[in-house]
C-alpha distance (Angstrom), angle and dihedral (degrees) to the residues before:
residue distance angle dihedral
X1 . . .
X2 3.81 . .
X3 3.78 95.4 .
X4 3.80 92.9 66.1
X5 3.77 114.8 118.9
X6 3.78 109.6 -83.1
X7 3.79 96.6 -150.2
X8 3.81 93.1 83.8
X9 3.79 91.8 46.3
X10 3.79 92.4 52.2
X11 3.79 90.1 53.0
X12 3.80 88.4 69.7
X13 3.80 90.3 58.0
X14 3.82 97.1 119.4
X15 3.81 100.0 36.7
X16 3.78 98.0 103.5
X17 3.79 121.3 72.4
X18 3.79 105.3 176.1
X19 3.82 111.4 107.0
X20 3.81 132.4 -152.8
X21 3.81 121.7 -173.6
X22 3.81 124.2 -156.7
X23 3.78 116.3 -161.0
X24 3.81 120.9 -157.3
X25 3.78 105.9 -62.1
X26 3.80 100.2 -140.6
X27 3.75 142.7 14.5
X28 3.83 117.5 -85.6
X29 3.82 90.2 -112.1
X30 3.78 93.8 70.2
X31 3.80 116.9 97.0
X32 3.82 102.6 -179.9
X33 3.76 131.0 56.1
X34 3.80 112.2 -131.4
X35 3.77 119.2 -131.9
X36 3.82 108.0 -84.7
X37 3.78 126.2 -157.3
X38 3.79 113.5 -145.1
X39 3.80 115.1 -142.7
X40 3.81 113.4 -145.7
X41 3.82 117.4 -123.5
X42 3.76 121.4 -101.5
X43 3.77 124.0 -111.2
X44 3.81 117.2 -89.3
X45 3.79 87.2 37.9
X46 3.81 114.2 -177.1
X47 3.83 110.4 -141.2
X48 3.79 116.8 -127.5
X49 3.76 144.3 175.2
X50 3.80 107.4 -89.9
X51 3.79 115.3 -159.1
X52 3.79 127.6 -162.1
X53 3.79 126.8 -177.7
X54 3.79 112.0 -153.6
X55 3.81 118.3 -166.8
X56 3.81 111.8 -161.2
X57 3.77 112.4 -157.3
X58 3.80 142.6 157.8
X59 3.78 115.6 -104.4
X60 3.79 142.4 165.5
X61 3.80 122.7 -114.8
X62 3.77 135.0 -176.4
X63 3.80 113.1 -153.6
X64 3.81 96.9 144.8
X65 3.79 107.4 28.7
X66 3.80 93.6 -82.1
X67 3.79 127.2 91.8
X68 3.78 110.7 -122.3
X69 3.78 137.1 174.0
X70 3.78 117.5 -97.2
X71 3.79 138.1 159.8
X72 3.80 117.6 -114.1
X73 3.78 128.3 -169.6
X74 3.80 114.1 -148.8
X75 3.79 85.6 -10.5
X76 3.81 92.6 -60.8
X77 3.77 139.0 117.2
X78 3.00 111.1 -140.4
X79 3.79 97.8 36.0
X80 3.83 116.9 -106.6
X81 3.80 117.8 -71.0
X82 3.81 106.9 -107.9
X83 3.81 113.2 -148.5
X84 3.80 127.2 -166.5
X85 3.79 139.2 157.7
X86 3.79 127.7 -131.9
X87 3.78 108.0 -84.7
X88 3.80 96.1 30.6
X89 3.77 123.7 120.5
X90 3.80 115.1 -127.5
X91 3.78 115.4 -139.9
X92 3.81 109.0 -179.2
X93 3.79 121.7 176.6
X94 3.80 113.6 -161.7
X95 3.82 112.3 -159.1
X96 3.79 107.3 -164.0
X97 3.80 106.5 -152.5
X98 3.81 92.3 165.1
X99 3.78 124.9 106.3
X100 3.79 88.6 -124.8
X101 3.79 137.7 56.5
X102 3.78 121.9 -85.5
X103 3.82 143.0 174.0
X104 3.81 140.3 -173.7
X105 3.79 125.9 -132.0
X106 3.80 120.5 -161.1
X107 3.79 100.5 -140.5
X108 3.80 114.7 -139.3
X109 3.81 96.2 -1.0
X110 3.79 126.5 138.3
X111 3.80 105.5 -133.1
X112 3.81 143.3 130.9
X113 3.79 109.9 -65.7
X114 3.81 94.5 -117.3
X115 3.84 88.9 61.1
X116 3.82 95.0 53.3
X117 3.80 94.3 97.4
X118 3.82 104.3 -133.5
X119 3.81 108.3 141.1
X120 3.80 116.3 -128.3
X121 3.80 90.4 9.5
X122 3.82 109.6 57.4
X123 3.81 97.6 7.0
X124 3.77 139.9 -0.8
X125 3.82 114.3 -97.3
X126 3.79 118.1 -85.7
X127 3.79 103.4 -103.3
X128 3.81 121.0 -130.8
X129 3.82 114.7 -81.6
X130 3.80 94.2 10.8
X131 3.81 133.7 110.7
X132 3.79 126.8 -126.9
X133 3.82 126.9 -168.2
X134 3.81 121.9 -143.1
X135 3.80 111.1 -167.7
X136 3.79 126.4 174.7
X137 3.82 141.3 138.1
X138 3.80 120.2 -99.6
X139 3.80 103.0 -125.2
X140 3.79 101.0 161.4
X141 3.79 140.9 40.2
X142 3.76 137.1 -135.3
X143 3.80 145.1 76.9
X144 3.77 113.7 -44.5
X145 3.78 136.4 146.5
X146 3.79 141.3 -148.0
X147 3.78 134.4 -138.3
X148 3.76 145.9 163.1
X149 3.80 115.3 -79.0
X150 3.81 92.3 -167.0
X151 3.78 117.9 105.5
X152 3.80 112.9 -58.8
X153 3.82 97.4 -34.7
X154 3.80 91.4 120.0
X155 3.82 88.9 68.0
X156 3.81 93.8 60.5
X157 3.79 103.1 47.8
X158 3.79 113.3 -58.2
X159 3.81 101.2 121.3
X160 3.79 133.3 94.5
X161 3.82 146.1 157.0
X162 3.80 121.1 -81.9
X163 3.82 110.7 -165.3
X164 3.81 124.3 -171.2
X165 3.80 113.1 -173.3
X166 3.76 127.4 -153.0
X167 3.78 113.5 -119.6
X168 3.81 88.1 -121.1
X169 3.81 96.7 39.0
X170 3.85 110.5 167.3
X171 3.79 112.3 -104.7
X172 3.78 101.3 -111.8
X173 3.82 124.9 129.3
X174 3.79 106.5 -92.4
X175 3.79 128.9 -164.1
X176 3.83 124.0 -172.1
X177 3.80 111.9 -140.9
X178 3.77 128.2 -172.4
X179 3.81 117.6 -168.4
X180 3.78 120.0 -152.6
X181 3.78 146.2 151.2
X182 3.79 136.4 -127.5
X183 3.79 130.0 -144.0
X184 3.79 124.3 -174.7
X185 3.80 88.5 -148.8
X186 3.78 120.2 93.8
X187 3.83 102.9 -103.3
X188 3.81 90.3 -131.8
X189 3.78 87.4 58.5
X190 3.82 90.3 46.9
X191 3.80 89.0 54.5
X192 3.81 91.7 48.1
X193 3.80 92.8 48.4
X194 3.80 91.8 50.7
X195 3.80 90.6 53.5
X196 3.80 89.4 50.2
X197 3.83 93.1 54.6
X198 3.79 96.6 -118.0
X199 3.79 118.0 -178.9
X200 3.81 92.3 -164.1
X201 3.81 91.1 102.7
X202 3.82 89.9 55.0
X203 3.80 90.2 50.5
X204 3.80 90.4 51.4
X205 3.82 91.6 48.4
X206 3.81 94.8 43.7
X207 3.81 91.9 -121.7
X208 3.81 101.1 120.3
X209 3.80 114.9 134.8
X210 3.79 102.9 -156.6
X211 3.78 127.2 167.3
X212 3.79 90.0 -105.6
X213 3.79 91.5 54.8
X214 3.80 91.2 44.6
X215 3.81 92.2 53.2
X216 3.80 91.9 46.0
X217 3.82 91.9 52.5
X218 3.82 95.6 40.5
X219 3.81 97.7 -106.7
X220 3.81 103.1 112.7
X221 3.83 92.8 122.9
X222 3.81 89.7 48.1
X223 3.81 91.0 53.5
X224 3.80 92.5 47.5
X225 3.82 91.0 50.1
X226 3.79 90.3 48.1
X227 3.79 93.4 55.7
X228 3.81 93.1 38.1
X229 3.81 85.7 62.6
X230 3.81 88.7 50.7
X231 3.79 96.4 -111.4
X232 3.77 127.6 141.9
X233 3.79 121.6 -137.8
X234 3.78 111.0 -65.3
X235 3.78 128.3 -116.1
X236 3.79 134.0 173.3
X237 3.80 93.7 -140.2
X238 3.77 131.3 28.6
X239 3.79 107.5 -145.3
X240 3.79 135.8 61.1
X241 3.80 112.8 -132.1
X242 3.80 127.1 -164.3
X243 3.81 93.9 -151.0
X244 3.77 142.2 11.5
X245 3.78 116.0 -147.4
X246 3.80 142.0 -155.6
X247 3.81 109.3 -160.1
X248 3.78 88.7 -18.7
X249 3.82 96.4 -51.0
X250 3.77 132.6 94.5
X251 3.80 90.8 -143.7
X252 3.79 131.8 15.9
X253 3.81 140.0 160.9
X254 3.81 136.1 -131.8
X255 3.79 100.1 -166.7
X256 3.81 97.9 163.4
X257 3.82 93.9 86.0
X258 3.81 125.6 88.5
X259 3.80 139.0 -170.3
X260 3.80 113.0 -52.5
X261 3.81 95.4 21.8
X262 3.78 121.6 128.6
X263 3.81 121.4 -150.0
X264 3.80 127.7 -163.0
X265 3.80 112.3 -144.9
X266 3.81 114.7 -159.1
X267 3.81 99.7 -155.3
X268 3.81 125.1 -167.1
X269 3.79 122.8 178.9
X270 3.80 101.9 -137.8
X271 3.80 92.8 169.1
X272 3.78 119.2 128.5
X273 3.80 95.3 -137.8
X274 3.83 110.3 -10.2
X275 3.79 128.9 107.4
X276 3.81 112.4 -155.2
X277 3.79 131.2 -146.1
X278 3.83 114.7 -145.1
X279 3.82 121.1 -150.5
X280 3.81 130.2 166.7
X281 3.80 127.3 -154.1
X282 3.81 92.2 -153.7
X283 3.80 97.1 66.6
X284 3.79 135.5 -95.2
X285 3.80 124.9 14.1
X286 3.80 114.4 -135.6
X287 3.81 113.1 -149.5
X288 3.83 111.9 -151.5
X289 3.82 104.2 161.8
X290 3.80 140.7 20.0
X291 3.81 127.4 -164.7
X292 3.81 89.6 -5.2
X293 3.81 94.0 -54.5
X294 3.80 125.2 112.4
X295 3.80 118.5 -115.4
X296 3.76 131.3 -173.5
X297 3.82 105.3 -86.4
X298 3.79 113.0 -95.0
X299 3.81 126.7 -176.9
X300 3.79 119.7 -138.2
X301 3.79 138.5 165.1
X302 3.77 92.8 -132.8
X303 3.77 144.1 -11.4
X304 3.77 137.7 -163.8
X305 3.80 119.6 -130.4
X306 3.80 114.4 -148.0
X307 3.78 121.0 -138.6
X308 3.86 107.0 -72.8
X309 3.82 95.0 4.8
X310 3.79 121.2 129.1
X311 3.81 129.6 -150.3
X312 3.78 132.4 -176.8
X313 3.79 110.3 -148.5
X314 3.80 133.2 176.2
X315 3.79 121.5 -144.6
X316 3.80 128.7 -176.3
X317 3.80 130.8 -140.8
X318 3.84 104.6 -131.0
X319 3.81 97.6 -172.2
X320 3.79 140.0 0.3
X321 3.78 91.8 -77.0
X322 3.78 136.3 103.7
X323 3.81 112.7 -101.5
X324 3.78 123.0 -158.8
X325 3.79 119.3 -124.7
X326 3.80 97.7 -159.8
X327 3.79 122.0 -155.7
X328 3.82 113.9 -168.1
X329 3.80 128.7 -177.8
X330 3.79 114.0 -115.7
X331 3.79 91.0 -112.2
X332 3.83 87.0 54.7
X333 3.78 94.0 -133.8
X334 3.82 97.3 125.8
X335 3.78 142.1 -3.7
X336 3.81 146.0 -160.1
X337 3.80 127.8 -137.2
X338 3.79 138.7 -145.8
X339 3.83 113.7 -171.6
X340 3.80 113.6 -152.6
X341 3.80 119.5 -160.8
X342 3.81 134.8 13.6
X343 3.79 131.9 -83.2
X344 3.78 131.7 41.9
X345 3.76 114.4 4.5
X346 3.79 118.4 -110.7
X347 3.78 109.3 -159.9
X348 3.77 124.3 -148.4
X349 3.79 115.0 -124.3
X350 3.82 108.9 -94.5
X351 3.78 115.2 -117.8
X352 3.82 112.3 -108.2
X353 3.77 121.4 -118.5
X354 3.78 118.1 -86.4
X355 3.81 119.9 -103.1
X356 3.78 97.6 -125.3
X357 3.79 98.6 179.8
X358 3.82 90.1 53.3
X359 3.80 87.7 53.8
X360 3.78 90.3 47.4
X361 3.80 89.9 51.9
X362 3.78 91.7 53.9
X363 3.80 91.4 44.6
X364 3.81 90.1 53.8
X365 3.79 89.2 56.5
X366 3.78 92.1 53.0
X367 3.80 100.5 45.5
X368 3.79 121.7 85.4
X369 3.78 121.4 -149.8
X370 3.82 90.5 -106.3
X371 3.81 91.9 58.2
X372 3.80 97.1 -104.2
X373 3.79 121.1 124.8
X374 3.79 117.3 -110.5
X375 3.80 105.3 -145.0
X376 3.81 89.7 -163.1
X377 3.79 92.4 -145.0
X378 3.79 93.4 -55.0
X379 3.78 120.2 136.7
X380 3.79 105.2 -158.9
X381 3.77 125.0 -176.7
X382 3.78 145.2 146.7
X383 3.83 97.3 28.5
X384 3.80 90.3 -76.2
X385 3.78 95.9 126.9
X386 3.78 111.3 33.5
X387 3.80 108.1 -159.0
X388 3.80 86.2 -139.9
X389 3.81 94.1 54.2
X390 3.82 88.2 111.6
X391 3.80 87.8 63.6
X392 3.81 92.5 62.8
X393 3.82 110.4 95.4
X394 3.81 91.3 -167.4
X395 3.81 89.0 61.5
X396 3.78 103.1 30.6
X397 3.80 98.9 39.1
X398 3.80 123.9 124.1
X399 3.81 93.4 -69.6
X400 3.79 92.7 57.8
X401 3.80 100.2 34.2
X402 3.80 91.7 99.0
X403 3.81 91.3 53.6
X404 3.77 91.8 50.1
X405 3.79 92.5 49.6
X406 3.78 90.4 51.4
X407 3.80 89.3 53.1
X408 3.84 91.4 48.5
X409 3.76 88.7 -148.7
X410 3.78 92.4 176.4
X411 3.80 97.3 49.1
X412 3.80 111.0 33.4
X413 3.79 98.4 130.2
X414 3.76 109.6 134.9
X415 3.81 94.6 19.3
X416 3.77 121.1 117.5
X417 3.79 97.1 -136.9
X418 3.78 114.1 159.4
X419 3.79 118.5 -164.7
X420 3.78 119.7 -174.4
X421 3.77 139.0 139.2
X422 3.80 93.6 -83.0
X423 3.79 96.9 49.9
X424 3.75 114.3 30.5
X425 3.78 147.4 1.1
X426 3.78 135.5 170.6
X427 3.82 92.4 -105.1
X428 3.81 86.2 77.1
X429 3.81 88.0 68.3
X430 3.77 95.1 57.5
X431 3.78 146.7 37.5
X432 3.81 86.1 -130.9
X433 3.82 113.2 93.6
X434 3.79 110.2 -141.3
X435 3.79 120.8 -170.9
X436 3.79 116.2 -113.5
X437 3.80 130.1 176.6
X438 3.81 94.1 -105.0
X439 3.82 87.8 67.3
X440 3.82 93.4 60.2
X441 3.81 116.5 98.4
X442 3.77 127.9 174.4
X443 3.83 115.0 -128.6
X444 3.81 89.2 -138.9
X445 3.80 134.2 47.5
X446 3.80 111.4 -88.5
X447 3.80 104.1 176.8
X448 3.79 117.5 136.3
X449 3.78 125.7 -121.3
X450 3.78 110.6 -74.3
X451 3.82 90.1 -151.3
X452 3.82 94.4 65.4
X453 3.78 121.2 93.5
X454 3.81 115.5 -109.2
X455 3.80 123.8 -130.4
X456 3.81 112.1 -167.3
X457 3.79 122.2 -158.7
X458 3.80 127.1 -175.3
X459 3.78 126.2 -160.6
X460 3.77 135.2 178.3
X461 3.79 113.9 -146.8
X462 3.78 101.4 -133.7
X463 3.77 140.3 177.0
X464 3.77 144.8 104.5
X465 3.79 135.6 -114.8
X466 3.81 96.4 -141.4
X467 3.81 92.8 73.1
X468 3.82 97.5 13.9
X469 3.80 95.4 -122.3
X470 3.82 116.0 155.9
X471 3.78 123.9 -174.4
X472 3.80 149.0 142.7
X473 3.81 114.2 -106.3
X474 3.83 87.1 -9.6
X475 3.82 91.9 -62.0
X476 3.77 126.5 109.6
X477 3.81 122.8 -147.1
X478 3.80 94.2 -90.9
X479 3.83 91.5 53.0
X480 3.82 97.2 50.9
X481 3.78 133.8 71.7
X482 3.77 121.4 -122.1
X483 3.81 112.4 -90.4
X484 3.79 110.5 -114.3
X485 3.80 117.1 -141.6
X486 3.80 132.1 171.7
X487 3.76 125.0 -123.1
X488 3.80 110.2 -106.6
X489 3.78 98.5 22.8
X490 3.79 123.9 115.1
X491 3.79 114.2 -116.2
X492 3.80 118.0 -150.8
X493 3.81 117.0 -168.6
X494 3.79 122.2 -167.2
X495 3.80 112.4 -163.8
X496 3.80 125.1 -167.2
X497 3.78 118.9 -173.9
X498 3.79 107.1 -141.4
X499 3.80 93.7 167.4
X500 3.79 130.3 86.5
X501 3.82 94.2 -118.0
X502 3.80 130.2 74.3
X503 3.80 115.3 -116.6
X504 3.83 129.1 -156.8
X505 3.81 102.6 -147.7
X506 3.82 114.2 -157.8
X507 3.81 128.8 -164.4
X508 3.79 117.4 -156.2
X509 3.80 122.6 -136.5
X510 3.82 98.3 5.5
X511 3.77 140.6 69.8
X512 3.78 116.3 -137.3
X513 3.77 133.3 -156.1
X514 3.80 111.8 -115.3
X515 3.80 106.1 -145.4
X516 3.79 101.2 -134.3
X517 3.80 107.6 150.3
X518 3.81 94.7 -83.8
X519 3.81 93.2 108.2
X520 3.81 113.7 -157.0
X521 3.80 88.9 3.6
X522 3.80 97.2 60.8
X523 3.81 109.8 148.8
X524 3.79 122.1 -103.7
X525 3.81 115.7 -124.7
X526 3.78 142.0 158.1
X527 3.83 95.4 -157.0
X528 3.78 127.0 53.6
X529 3.79 118.1 -171.8
X530 3.80 108.3 -148.1
X531 3.78 118.8 -166.8
X532 3.82 124.4 -154.7
X533 3.79 113.1 -69.2
X534 3.82 92.1 11.9
X535 3.78 125.6 133.0
X536 3.79 117.0 -159.1
X537 3.80 131.8 175.5
X538 3.78 126.6 -149.2
X539 3.79 132.8 174.6
X540 3.78 137.7 -169.2
X541 3.77 140.6 171.3
X542 3.80 115.0 -108.2
X543 3.80 99.3 -128.7
X544 3.83 109.1 141.0
X545 3.80 121.0 59.3
X546 3.77 121.9 -135.7
X547 3.79 142.5 77.6
X548 3.80 108.1 -57.7
X549 3.79 124.6 -170.4
X550 3.83 120.4 -132.9
X551 3.79 111.2 -172.6
X552 3.77 150.1 138.0
X553 3.80 107.3 -85.8
X554 3.79 95.8 -145.7
X555 3.79 93.6 109.3
X556 3.81 96.4 -138.1
X557 3.81 91.9 47.4
X558 3.81 91.5 51.0
X559 3.80 92.0 48.5
X560 3.82 88.2 50.7
X561 3.80 89.5 59.4
X562 3.82 107.2 -94.4
X563 3.78 101.2 150.1
X564 3.78 150.8 62.2
X565 3.80 137.5 -135.0
X566 3.81 121.5 -123.7
X567 3.80 114.7 -152.8
X568 3.79 132.1 179.7
X569 3.80 122.5 -120.6
X570 3.81 115.5 -107.1
X571 3.80 93.6 -0.9
X572 3.80 122.3 162.8
X573 3.79 119.0 -96.9
X574 3.79 117.2 -94.0
X575 3.83 107.8 -112.6
X576 3.82 90.4 -150.3
X577 3.84 92.0 61.0
X578 3.83 104.4 64.5
X579 3.81 93.9 167.9
X580 3.83 109.7 34.4
X581 3.82 94.8 -179.6
X582 3.79 92.8 53.8
X583 3.79 91.1 45.8
X584 3.80 91.0 51.3
X585 3.81 91.9 51.4
X586 3.80 89.4 53.0
X587 3.80 91.5 47.1
X588 3.80 91.3 50.5
X589 3.82 91.6 48.3
X590 3.83 90.6 77.5
X591 3.80 97.1 69.9
X592 3.81 94.0 31.0
X593 3.79 92.5 59.8
X594 3.81 117.1 125.5
X595 3.81 119.3 -130.0
X596 3.80 122.6 -149.0
X597 3.79 126.0 -135.8
X598 3.81 124.4 178.1
X599 3.80 138.0 173.6
X600 3.79 133.9 178.4
X601 3.80 127.7 -176.7
X602 3.80 118.4 -155.7
X603 3.81 103.6 -162.8
X604 3.78 140.0 161.8
X605 3.82 91.6 -108.9
X606 3.80 98.2 46.7
X607 3.75 144.9 -64.7
X608 3.77 126.3 -71.0
X609 3.78 134.6 167.7
X610 3.77 149.8 137.5
X611 3.79 140.5 -125.3
X612 3.79 120.9 -159.9
X613 3.80 137.7 179.2
X614 3.80 117.1 -168.0
X615 3.79 139.3 167.6
X616 3.80 134.3 172.4
X617 3.81 94.3 -56.4
X618 3.81 110.4 0.3
X619 3.79 133.7 73.7
X620 3.81 129.6 -170.8
X621 3.79 112.8 -177.4
X622 3.79 139.6 168.0
X623 3.81 127.4 -168.9
X624 3.79 125.9 -171.1
X625 3.81 142.7 -177.0
X626 3.79 121.8 -165.8
X627 3.81 121.8 -169.0
X628 3.77 126.9 -156.9
X629 3.82 94.1 -125.5
X630 3.81 141.9 22.3
X631 3.80 92.6 -92.6
X632 3.80 89.5 62.8
X633 3.79 94.3 34.9
X634 3.78 122.2 171.1
X635 3.78 138.6 -83.7
X636 3.78 139.3 -177.7
X637 3.79 132.6 -171.7
X638 3.82 125.1 -165.6
X639 3.81 124.4 -167.9
X640 3.80 130.2 -174.9
X641 3.79 112.2 -168.1
X642 3.77 146.1 156.5
X643 3.81 124.2 -134.1
X644 3.80 115.5 -125.5
X645 3.81 129.6 -157.4
X646 3.79 136.3 18.8
X647 3.80 95.0 -73.2
X648 3.83 92.3 39.3
X649 3.78 93.5 -138.7
X650 3.83 92.0 138.9
X651 3.81 124.4 65.7
X652 3.84 122.4 170.8
X653 3.79 113.1 -160.6
X654 3.77 147.4 176.0
X655 3.78 116.8 -133.0
X656 3.77 149.2 -174.3
X657 3.81 123.8 -143.5
X658 3.81 122.1 -164.2
X659 3.81 120.2 176.8
X660 3.78 142.3 160.3
X661 3.79 129.9 -175.0
X662 3.80 128.3 155.5
X663 3.81 111.6 -124.4
X664 3.79 127.2 -161.2
X665 3.82 122.3 -100.0
X666 3.82 96.8 -88.7
X667 3.80 98.5 19.6
X668 3.81 116.4 127.8
X669 3.79 123.5 172.6
X670 3.79 122.9 -153.2
X671 3.78 132.1 -179.6
X672 3.80 124.2 -126.8
X673 3.82 90.2 -88.3
X674 3.80 91.1 59.6
X675 3.80 92.8 -108.9
X676 3.81 115.8 143.2
X677 3.77 111.5 -112.6
X678 3.80 113.9 -135.8
X679 3.78 92.5 -160.0
X680 3.83 91.0 131.0
X681 3.82 89.8 72.6
X682 3.76 115.1 -1.3
X683 3.80 134.0 160.7
X684 3.79 111.3 163.5
X685 3.79 143.4 151.6
X686 3.78 119.6 -133.5
X687 3.78 144.4 -169.1
X688 3.78 122.3 -150.3
X689 3.76 150.3 117.3
X690 3.79 143.0 -114.7
X691 3.78 120.1 -138.7
X692 3.81 128.7 -176.3
X693 3.80 110.1 -131.3
X694 3.82 127.6 -165.5
X695 3.83 112.3 -68.7
X696 3.82 86.4 37.5
X697 3.80 90.8 -84.9
X698 3.80 113.3 156.7
X699 3.80 117.6 -133.7
X700 3.78 114.1 -158.8
X701 3.79 120.3 -169.7
X702 3.80 118.7 -174.6
X703 3.82 137.6 171.6
X704 3.81 118.6 -163.1
X705 3.80 130.5 -149.2
X706 3.82 90.3 -107.6
X707 3.82 89.4 61.5
X708 3.78 96.5 -105.5
X709 3.79 118.2 138.0
X710 3.78 126.1 -152.5
X711 3.80 132.2 -170.9
X712 3.78 120.3 -169.5
X713 3.81 136.6 -175.5
X714 3.78 120.7 -162.7
X715 3.75 145.4 152.8
X716 3.77 134.5 -176.1
X717 3.80 131.6 -167.4
X718 3.82 98.1 31.4
X719 3.85 100.1 177.7
X720 3.80 104.7 -127.1
X721 3.83 97.5 157.9
X722 3.80 134.8 -9.5
X723 3.80 91.5 -74.7
X724 3.83 106.1 11.0
X725 3.80 118.2 91.5
X726 3.79 127.5 -174.3
X727 3.81 129.4 -149.3
X728 3.80 140.3 -175.6
X729 3.80 142.4 173.8
X730 3.80 132.6 -173.1
X731 3.80 129.9 169.0
X732 3.77 143.8 173.9
X733 3.83 91.3 -99.9
X734 3.83 84.0 73.4
X735 3.79 90.9 -109.6
X736 3.77 120.1 138.3
X737 3.79 140.0 170.6
X738 3.79 137.5 -176.8
X739 3.76 134.7 174.9
X740 3.78 152.4 133.0
X741 3.79 135.0 -111.0
X742 3.79 127.9 -155.8
X743 3.80 112.7 -156.3
X744 3.81 110.0 -135.9
X745 3.80 97.0 167.6
X746 3.77 141.9 -21.3
X747 3.81 92.4 -74.0
X748 3.81 104.9 23.6
X749 3.79 130.8 69.9
X750 3.77 133.0 169.8
X751 3.81 112.2 -132.7
X752 3.80 137.0 -163.3
X753 3.80 118.3 178.6
X754 3.79 147.2 147.2
X755 3.80 122.3 -133.3
X756 3.82 123.1 -169.6
X757 3.81 91.4 -136.5
X758 3.80 101.1 33.1
X759 3.81 101.1 33.4
X760 3.80 127.5 -144.7
X761 3.78 118.9 -13.1
X762 3.78 143.2 173.9
X763 3.75 122.1 -164.1
X764 3.77 153.6 125.6
X765 3.78 121.6 -82.2
X766 3.81 119.6 -152.4
X767 3.78 117.8 -162.6
X768 3.79 137.7 -178.2
């Protein structure tokens, strides 16, 4: 059983002497990994040392019609499929031919902590043009995968399948599949744009929820309520991707199978931020394993694979035709296809577009004015009741409208409606059977020792989309201490998702039992996908010392700080971390990173713009306006502030205000309080705060060193149509501004506006 202590198993590390060497699998010119069929080992298998040499190198790829930089391993994207058998010893040489550091993490594997591949935590990064050896025994079986744990390298090619066969693996054709996505944007720029609340990705995906669209679809009140509660437009995924890929290709064919054949697909979600729906044109999908662990077979019509999850599924070929295995992104914008069989193609039914305003309506009912979720008496768990189920047309179409109205999904406040695995799940709304965690059952007993002490930990998954800050209990990794655990004790973790996004939480180095109503037969996993408002419980035995990462596996959430580090009491020092303090500073640098945002408007009435640096808590920003003559003058304001609170609506700051404008002979300007405004020649310090009001209006209150006080209300990017944004500003210095932007591209907007000081202007706004 996989929950046995690993210490004994590691002691057999050097038993096997037989050696197998794998050379690079393809030439460096290749950019896509062909579909590979894994042959199961024969009985009486003799374990051996299996060596792979992995050469990590920059390359150029063209998935969308444009050549872009990527990282290939042995000339392949995805990386080569690594295949082992229980009992083998893995000997993997990583040759870093990049001009930057790298690392490889073996996702879901049981191994010594120093082989886990997390830079600055379990090892130091692999320096450019050096070689690093990972060596560990294979003491488990199942479908896993591996990827870079350095920066955002996973997004641009560093992911691949890691297959560990049973010695007595059933003889059924088996195909390893790794799902992924491709963006033409530099992932560092993607990360920066997310932190700066861009809606460009929504424009590209066609998922904007502007006032014009709301009125057209009859959801104006819903949109008003949404912004009154200080929420931006909703989405089920953050990033726009040009392509979705199956083994590096958008479409591929397995024509060697015929009617009556069964095929086992070993599926890993190697995407950086995309959940994938799986549908099959040839009938039911039989799920037989999850996260590398066997489950009792269960037949479903579809399932969703969380970021970094793995599933083994079996599909059948009904006739001598080619049946589409359809992989669709959760936001249903695009898909990828694998055709299984030969003959005429049988296409799977495409998934209909999501009903975003219905989802927004439900979200409004769940969100309190303070930003907390109101669970309205519901007890959600195990993916059985997706909060976005109302967005699914195939479930909430005309046939099911009556059921949804009876449930009053959008207005359940005050009702005592309990939903758990014994009473209700979303499959009751539809003829489509969707896999949920309550349906997973281990074929063997998985309970932990009842003699061990139990340490219970509770976390709220927290964060907000406005500033793209993701955390546990409102603390990012760099703000929290390591969590001390004792070897031999049972760790129980209760997770509540208090954010509006789903999070795939991954534990390194251990499998955990997901408590799902199956008692002693609870499934073993290393990823738990937790939807908004869900509470899930997992438990594991602490049996391998070291520093183990526990984090959200959406790459941009992890890099924003959503995680913790488990560490064992009184453990030995890691020989690969010679300077722990330096390593910790480098580890913490990920979520402390500042992100730049800039904008400059070249208009007929002058030039104005802003430059801002922000990270998880801090903001440094400068705004300026430059006139074309002395009457218009110039001014600049600089603020340095720190965001306070979980929702980060409040930011106290210190500031500096520098202005010049030439007044007429007898001209005197006063604010609404009767205070003389020294705008004609002003150089002052200030103290104040910003606060986000309902409707996403920003209140700024500021007192200057000359005693003057100013209050200001403003808002930018009011979504009027898909590409038109409104803006306004008014303050107690009797200044005001209003205007409209038209979004031409990610970095270019047309602008028309009126400013009380500068007058009417038309221009082009450039932003970064």
